[in-house]
N, C-alpha and C positions, 0 to 999 in steps of 0.2 A: 249182383255183379253182372256186367255186360258180357256177352260171349266174346272170348278171346279172338282177336283178328290181327292179321298182318298189316292192315291198312293203317298208315300213319307215318310219322317221321322218326327216324332211328339214328342214334349214334352208332356208327359202324366200326368194328374192329376187325382187322385182317392180320393174319400172322402165319408164321411157319415155325416148326420146331427147330431149335438150334441144337448144337452139340451138347450144350449143358442141360438140355431137357426143358428149357424155358421157351416161352412164346415171344417172338418179336412182334410188337404191336404197332400198327400204323392206324391213326384215327382219321376217319372221314365220316360222311353222313350218307344216308340213303332215304328215299321216299318211296313208299308203296301205296298205290292207289288202285281204284277200280279200273279195270281195262275192258276189253271187249270179249264177248262170248263166254262170260263167266270166269275170265282169267284176271290175274292181277298184273299191273305194270310196275316194275321196279326201276327207279332212276337213281343212279349213284353219282354223288358229287366227289371230287370237284369236276369230273368230266361230264359235260352236259350231253354228250353223245352216247354215253353208256346206258343202255336200257335193256331190259329183259322182259319177256312174257312168261308168266308162271301159271301153272295149273294147280288148283287147290284140291286137297284130299284129306280126309281124317281117318283113313283106313287103319292107321296104327293106333288109334286112340288119342293121338295128338294131332293138332292141325299141321299139315305138311303142305309144302309147295315145291314143285319141281318145274324146271323150264330151261330156257336157253336164251342167250343174247344173239343178235345177228350183226355183230360188229366185226370189222376188219375182214380178213380172209378166212378166219376160223370162227367157230361158235363156242361160247363158254357154256358148259352144262352146270346147272345150279340146283342145289338141294337145300331146303330150309325146314326146320322143325321149330314150331312155336311152343314156348312154355305154357303150362296149363293156366297160369294167371295172365298170360298175354303181355308180360313185361319184357320178355327177352326171346330172341330166337338164336338157334345154333344152326350152322350150315357148312357147306363146302362148295367150292367152285373147281371145276376141272376144265382146263383149256382144250384138252382133247381126250379121247377115250383111254389113251395109254398113259396120260400124265397122272401123277399122284394128286389127290384132292388137296386144295389149299383151304385150311380152316378159316372160318370167319364167323362173327356173331354180331348181333345187334341188341342194343339196350334202348328202350323207348324213350324219346325225348319228352 
């Protein structure tokens, strides 16, 4: 089996916890590719302008990526953790340091 990697195309699910304890899901896609200086570049559809630069680490025993986007007036802080088989990632996005993280996850296309 190949080493798990974030690089590829993903079906992306974003959601927030509702009062009933369920997750409200919106489906979109994202693409992660090789970037510069050992980083990854994340592009999210349907917005062609939404991009983020991610640094990769495996300090936790899982492959992790953290980074931020440079969109609009504020930056989005991103954290991803890849499953050991490379088929799924879980993560969160924070629009500012004081905001609660918004859960999201990806399933490989």
